[in-house]
N, C-alpha and C positions, 0 to 999 in steps of 0.2 A: 476261531479255528485256533489250534491248539499244536504242540508240537509232540511227534509221536516216541518212543524209545528209542528209536530206531535211525531218526533225524527228519521222520517223515512228517509229514504235515498233515492232522486228521482235524476232519471236520468238527465241531464240539456241538454235544448235545444239548437244544434250546431247553432253559427251563418250560417247566409248564408254566400258564400264566395264577397269576395268584386272582383269586375269586373271592372278591369283596365281601359279598353276600355270607360268605364262610367265616368270616374275623370276626372277633367281637367288635361290640362298638368301640373301645377304648384304642384298640389298637388300630379300627380304619382312623379314626381320630389323629394319631399318632404317624400313619402311614401318610397321611395328607398335609401335615404339618410340614414333615420331611421332605415333600414333595414340593410344596411348597417355600422349605427354607431353601432346595437345590435351584430351585428356580431364580430367588433370587442373589445368591452365589455366582449362577451362571452369568446374571445381568453384570456383578461387579467385576467378575472374571473377562467379562468384554470389554467394558470402561480399563479398565489395567490398561488391555494390550493395546486399547486403541492411544492410548496416554502414551504408555512403552513405545509404539512406532514413530509416534508426536517426537519424541525425546530422544531421538537415535539419525533425527532426522539430519541430512546434512545443513552442518550451523551455518555455511558460507552459501548455501543458494539462496536467490533471491525471492521476495516472498512473491506471491503469486500475482497482486496488484502493481508492484512495480516491475512485472514484465510486460508490461501492455504498450502494444508495437503502434496504435494508432498513432498518426499526425495530430502536435497541438495543434489547436483553431490558430486559424491565420491571421484571425483580429487581433491576437497579440504582438505580431511580425510585422503587418502591414502601416505604415504611417498614413496618419489619417490625408482622404484626399483635399482638404482645403488647404494643409499646409505647402501641395506642389501648383496650387491652379496661379495662375498671373490674376490680378486685376483685370477687373473688367476699364476696358480703354475707354475714356470720358469722350463720349460722344463729338462734344465742342469742339474736339483738338484732331486736327487734320491726322489720318493717320497714314506711312509712308506705303505706297503703291509699289511692287516689284516692277510691274509690267512700265511706270512713270521712272523708276530708276533706270530699266535697261535703254528705256528710251531716250533719257538725257545721258546715258554714254554714247549712247550710238551720237545723237546730236554734235555732242563736243570732236567725235571722231572727225566730223565731219568740217568741223570750223566753225560749229554756230555755238553761241553761248549758252549754255539753258542752266547757268550759275550750280549750285554745288548739286552732285548725282544723291541728292536723298530722298527720292522718292517721291517728293512732293512736289504739287503740282502750279509751283506758286507762279507770281507776275514773270522771274527771268523767263522759266521755262514758256508759258506763256509765247513772249517775245521771240523767242528762238523759234517755239512753232509756227508763228507766223512767218518768218523769214524764210522756213525749208519748205513749207508751203506754196507759198509763193516762188521760189524756185523751179519748184516741181511743175506747178502749175494745176495745182488738185484746189478744191475750195480751200478759204482762209478761214479758219475754225480757232485756230488757238489752242486746239484738243488732241488727245492724241486717239483722234478715230479710225476705222479699220481702214480706210486707203489711205491717210497717212503711216501707220504700221506697216502695211505693202510699201509703201514707198521706203518708209526708211529701210528694208528690205532689201531693195535695190534702187538706189538713187539716181536722178541722173544727177552730173557733175555740172555746175554752172560755166559758163564760158565767157571768156574775158570782153568787159567791154571795149577796151582799147590795148588788143592782140599787141601790138608792136609801143604799148607805154615802158617810162622806165621803172624799172625792178620795183625801186620800193615807191608806191602809188598809193592813193584813194582814189575808187570807183565810184561813184554814187548815179544810181540809176532811177531820173526822175521818175520812168512811167510806172516800173514795180515797186518804189519807195524800198529801195533796197541800197546797202553799204558792203563794199568789199575793199578789206584792206589786202597788202600783196606786199610781202617784204624777200627782197632778193628775188620775184619772178614768183613766188612760190604764195600762192592764196593763205593767208591768216586766220582771216577771221569775217563771217557774213553777217551780217546785223539786219533787221529790222528798224527803218527811220520814219518820219515823217517830214517833207519838204515845204513849202509855201502855197498855201491858199489858191494862190492866183485872185486874190478878191483884192478890191482896194481897201483900204484905212486910214481913217485918221485919230491917233492916239496919242495924248497927250503933248499935242503941236507938232506931233510930227503925222506927215499926210505923204501913202506911196501905194504902190502894190505890194499885194506879197507875193514876190516871187522870187527864186532863187532860182539867181544865174548860173544858164549852160555857158560851158568852157572849157575850159584850162587854166588851171591855180595854179597859186604855189602857197603854202601854210605859211604863215607870218608870224601875228604876235598871239601870245593865248596869255591866260589868268589861271591863277589855281582855283579851286572853290567856288564856292555859288559870288557869280556879280550881278549886279544891275544895269541894267538899260531903260532906256526910254519906252520899251516896248516890252519890257519883262524881265524875267530871270533867266539865267544860262549857270551850267553847270561846268564846270572844267573846261570852258569855251578856247576853241583854236580858230585862229580866224584865217579864212585864206582870201578877201578880199576887200577895198578899200572901201566897200561899203560897210562892213559892221559883220556881214555875211562869213555867221559860223558853225564850223560841229559842233554841238554841245550837249549835255546831258540836260536833260527834260522829267517832268512828275508825266506830263502826260505828252503821247507817244502812240496816238491814235492809229485806225486803219486806213486814214486817208489825210492828205497833207493837209497841215492846219496852220502852219506855224506862219509869220510875218517875212519870211526868205528864209531863214538857218537852216542847218539839216538837225534836226532832233535826235538825239537815240539812245536809247532805255537807261538808267542813270546806273546799273549792274554795269554795265559797259561803259560807260563815260567813266566810271573809277579810275581805268587804266589809258583809256582811249590814247590820250593826251602821250602815254608812254610809246607807244607804237608808230608816233609819227613824228620828224625832227622839221623845224625851221626851214622850207626852204622846197618839203617833203613835194613833189606835184600831187594836184588833187585834178581829177577828170569828170565833172559832173554832165551826166548825159542823158539826151531827151531822144535817142536814137539815130537822131543825124551823128556823121563825121565831127570827130575832133581833131582839133591838131596841135601842136605841144606844146609845151607852157613855157610860161616869160624865160627868159634865160637864167632870170635870178627873181628875188623878191623884189618888189617896188618900195623906196623907203617910203612909208607913209605912219603916222599918228597912230598914237594906238586908239583905238575906238572909246566912244564915250558909255563906258563905263566903269565900275568901282565896286570894290566888295561888298557883297550884302550879306545876312543870314539867311537859313536857309527858307526858302516862302511856304504858306502853307499849303497845300495842296488845294486846288478847287476844282479838279475834274478828276474822277478815275482814268489811269494809267490802258485799263481795259475798253475804253470808248471802241465802238466797232459801227456806232449810225452817225453817219455825215447827217451837220445840222442841215436843216433847210433852209434858215434864215441865214441874210448874206449882211455883211455891214456895207453900207454904199457911201461914199464921201458926202457930208452936209451940203443945202446948196449953198451959204454963205458961206463956203470955202472958196478958193480961188476956182476962177474958169477952168484953168489947165491944171492938169495933175501933175503936181512938185515929184520928181524923184528923194528917195533918202537922201540925207545927207549922210556926205562920204565918213564921216566916222560914226555913225547912228549905228549901233551895233542890233540886230533883229535878234526874236527869241523864238 
């Protein structure tokens, strides 16, 4: 296109094509070289333009490689799982059980002492379950079985053995092997116990019947810690007869009557039982028959035939539940009549 003299645009007349065949050979060579040179110059020009564009780009623009928007690998931000895992539990160490802890709390509310609320079913919790199951009239297993769990949700309340008894008193239920402590007329403690086996015995020169006497009594003499008598060891004994019968702690409190006449209580309760009772406080020992009032005062009696001693070595587990089939009988060489225990001999 070209401009005309009057400013109009006219089409340019195309040049006729050059016919290489009519040109001399030398001129054809020159023409071909010029074409090749032009091609090279055009290539250099294109490279220069690209370089110029690159040089003219915004120097503040971030490189393409820095504009990546994908999230970094999570492996660089997540802590190794081994650092947050708790060490495996030792299979030889009992682990707390929330169900047991709940039962312990409930037993404590109902005045059965299960020991610490720690979720561990130890001997104290077992003794508390014994007492609770006896009161509820369900199978006495010492374990938190379904029947016991149901009873804990809706327990029966024990009635007083001596409703008209003194406000501060201890009641001992021989048929059910239970002990109740009342303070100010309110029930404060229910405990599993083991009373006299009702078997004849002769031990260390002392013979008699292993009987826990029934009746109304008052607490009198007491000794702190372990005491040793002719018939065995007693822990924190509190005596209530002039024949050496006491409420005391023992390493063996089975589910059957097993003592020489004393009232055995679990060791964890024996730790504080003396603090619950006072000298002269009423003690009612019931076999189900009516009981009269206790003596008006504590009869003056000599201290029982016991002396302080170190703790004994346990010779039978406290969880024994099977009653022995053997009985202890009086030797044929003994007296023809069974003498009663001396008045100052302490039973165990």
